[in-house]
C-alpha positions in Angstrom: -6.2 -10.5 -19.2 -4.9 -10.1 -15.6 -2.3 -12.8 -16.3 -1.1 -11.1 -19.5 -1.2 -7.4 -18.5 -0.1 -7.6 -14.9 1.3 -11.0 -13.8 3.6 -11.8 -16.8 5.4 -8.4 -16.9 6.2 -8.6 -13.2 7.1 -12.3 -13.3 9.5 -11.6 -16.1 10.9 -8.6 -14.3 11.7 -10.8 -11.3 13.4 -13.4 -13.5 15.4 -10.6 -15.2 16.5 -9.0 -12.0 17.5 -12.5 -10.6 19.7 -13.0 -13.7 21.7 -9.8 -13.3 22.1 -9.9 -9.5 25.4 -11.6 -8.5 24.7 -15.1 -7.2 21.1 -15.0 -8.5 19.8 -13.9 -5.1 16.0 -14.0 -5.7 15.4 -12.3 -2.3 17.3 -9.3 -3.5 15.4 -9.4 -6.8 12.1 -9.3 -4.8 13.3 -6.3 -2.8 14.4 -4.5 -6.1 11.2 -5.3 -7.9 9.0 -4.1 -5.0 11.0 -0.9 -4.8 10.8 -0.3 -8.6 7.0 -0.8 -8.6 6.6 1.5 -5.6 8.7 4.2 -7.2 6.7 4.0 -10.4 3.4 4.4 -8.4 4.8 7.1 -6.1 3.4 10.1 -8.1 -0.1 8.5 -7.8 0.4 7.9 -4.1 1.6 11.4 -3.5 -1.4 12.9 -5.4 -3.9 10.8 -3.3 -2.2 11.7 0.0 -2.2 15.4 -0.8 -5.9 15.2 -1.8 -6.8 13.5 1.5 -4.9 16.2 3.4 -6.7 19.0 1.5 -10.1 17.4 2.1 -9.3 17.2 5.8 -8.3 20.9 5.7 -11.7 22.0 4.3 -13.7 19.7 6.6 -14.9 22.7 8.8 -16.3 24.4 5.7 -18.0 21.3 4.6 -19.6 20.9 8.1 -20.8 24.5 7.8 -22.4 23.8 4.4 -24.1 20.7 5.7 -25.5 22.7 8.7 -26.6 25.6 6.6 -28.4 23.5 4.0 -29.7 20.8 6.3 -32.5 18.9 4.7 -31.5 20.0 1.1 -29.2 17.3 -0.1 -29.0 18.6 -3.6 -27.9 22.0 -2.6 -25.5 20.5 -0.1 -23.8 18.4 -2.8 -23.6 21.4 -5.3 -22.0 23.6 -2.6 -19.5 21.0 -1.5 -18.4 20.3 -5.0 -18.1 24.0 -5.6 -15.9 24.2 -2.5 -13.7 21.4 -3.7 -13.5 22.9 -7.2 -12.4 26.3 -5.8 -9.7 24.6 -3.7 -8.6 22.4 -6.7 -9.6 19.2 -4.9 -10.6 16.1 -6.9 -12.4 13.9 -4.4 -12.3 10.9 -6.8 -8.5 10.9 -7.3 -8.0 8.6 -4.3 -10.4 6.1 -5.8 -8.6 6.2 -9.1 -5.3 5.6 -7.4 -6.7 2.5 -5.6 -8.2 1.3 -8.8 -4.8 1.5 -10.6 -2.7 0.1 -7.7 -4.8 -2.8 -6.7 -4.3 -5.2 -9.7 -0.5 -4.4 -9.6 -0.2 -5.2 -5.9 -2.3 -8.4 -6.3 -0.1 -9.4 -9.2 3.1 -8.8 -7.2 1.6 -10.9 -4.4 1.0 -13.8 -6.8 4.4 -13.6 -8.3 6.1 -13.8 -4.9 3.6 -16.5 -3.7 4.8 -18.9 -6.5 7.4 -21.5 -5.7 10.0 -19.3 -7.3 11.3 -22.2 -9.4 10.9 -20.0 -12.5 9.0 -21.5 -15.4 10.7 -21.0 -18.8 7.2 -21.3 -20.5 6.2 -18.0 -18.8 9.2 -16.0 -20.0 9.3 -13.5 -22.8 11.6 -14.4 -25.7 14.1 -11.7 -24.7 14.3 -12.8 -21.0 16.7 -15.6 -20.3 16.8 -17.9 -17.3 19.3 -17.0 -14.6 22.5 -19.2 -14.8 22.4 -19.4 -11.0 19.4 -19.2 -8.7 19.6 -18.7 -4.9 16.4 -19.0 -2.9 18.2 -18.1 0.3 17.9 -14.3 0.9 21.4 -13.0 1.6 22.3 -16.7 2.1 20.4 -16.7 5.4 16.7 -16.9 5.0 15.1 -19.6 2.8 12.4 -17.9 0.7 10.3 -21.0 0.2 9.8 -21.7 3.9 8.3 -19.6 6.7 10.3 -17.0 8.7 9.0 -15.7 12.0 11.5 -12.9 12.0 10.4 -11.5 8.7 6.7 -12.0 9.6 7.2 -10.0 12.9 9.1 -7.3 10.9 6.2 -7.1 8.5 3.8 -6.6 11.4 6.0 -3.9 13.1 6.5 -2.0 9.9 2.8 -2.2 9.1 2.0 -0.7 12.5 4.5 2.2 11.9 3.2 2.8 8.4 -0.4 2.8 9.5 0.3 5.1 12.5 1.9 7.6 10.1 -0.8 7.5 7.5 -3.9 7.4 9.6 -5.4 10.6 11.0 -6.1 10.6 14.7 -9.5 9.2 15.6 -12.1 11.8 16.8 -12.0 12.0 20.6 -15.0 10.8 22.5 -16.4 13.7 24.5 -17.8 13.0 27.9 -21.6 13.5 28.0 -21.9 13.9 24.3 -24.7 12.3 22.3 -23.7 9.0 20.4 -22.5 9.8 16.9 -22.5 6.9 14.5 -20.0 8.6 12.1 -17.4 9.3 14.9 -18.0 5.9 16.6 -17.4 4.2 13.2 -14.3 6.3 12.6 -12.9 5.4 16.0 -13.6 1.7 15.4 -11.9 1.6 12.0 -9.0 3.6 13.3 -8.5 1.1 16.1 -8.8 -1.9 13.8 -6.4 -0.6 11.2 -3.9 0.6 13.8 -3.8 -2.5 16.0 -5.6 -5.4 14.4 -4.2 -5.0 10.9 -0.5 -5.4 11.9 -1.4 -8.6 13.8 -3.3 -9.9 10.7 -0.2 -9.1 8.6 2.0 -11.1 10.9 -0.4 -14.0 10.5 -0.5 -13.8 6.7 3.2 -13.2 6.4 3.9 -16.3 8.5 1.3 -18.4 6.8 2.8 -17.9 3.4 6.4 -18.2 2.5 9.3 -15.8 3.5 9.1 -14.3 0.0 5.7 -12.7 0.9 7.0 -11.6 4.2 10.1 -10.0 2.5 7.8 -8.2 0.0 5.6 -6.9 2.9 8.6 -5.6 4.8 10.1 -3.9 1.8 6.7 -2.4 0.8 6.0 -1.1 4.3 9.5 0.5 4.6 9.1 2.3 1.3 5.6 3.5 2.4 7.1 4.8 5.6 9.7 6.8 3.7 6.9 8.1 1.4 4.9 9.4 4.3 7.9 11.1 5.8 8.9 12.6 2.5 5.4 14.0 1.7 4.6 15.2 5.2 8.1 16.4 6.4 10.0 17.3 3.3 7.2 18.5 1.0 5.4 19.9 4.1 1.9 18.9 3.0 
């Protein structure tokens, strides 16, 4: 089912784009396909981002409800859901977005992870093999081998994207009692902000340049998304 619903449409799209790009540059096809998928998913991403911001905005009221109805979990839940409803917040929308995006992102990864030789047996009847195929991105970077430059760019763009999207970690107050929630939040923030980009560099260099190129393109688009939503739309 995954192969039929997600992998094959993306694989055929990559072959089609390669066939219409002058010189059959598969690297440019990877960039275009990544951008097209991100554009299609943009409305979902925007909805999830706005929801997260709205949840952050009502956090003080949620804290008041938890303090007022301490020990009464059922009433707490009802009151918090009423608060979300009155502010038109759907707390489950982010989960739905992740659920929809995940198989698409995984399928993209597997498409670009292949040897890019293009298998005619995987093509739809209306998709033809490119007359010319170039596996050198812009004639400079071989897509089937490793590229340290693209791997580092993937890590740098991942750091920028994470820094833009992550809320600041709760500050640790001197003399305050240990708080598991805040400590966990600070730890996750630190790992996502600094460890994740390093891990992305490792993965992008472990696999082929095609994966690194996909990562760089995806991160650059995500950076533009964050800027648009926060600066232009002013959410």
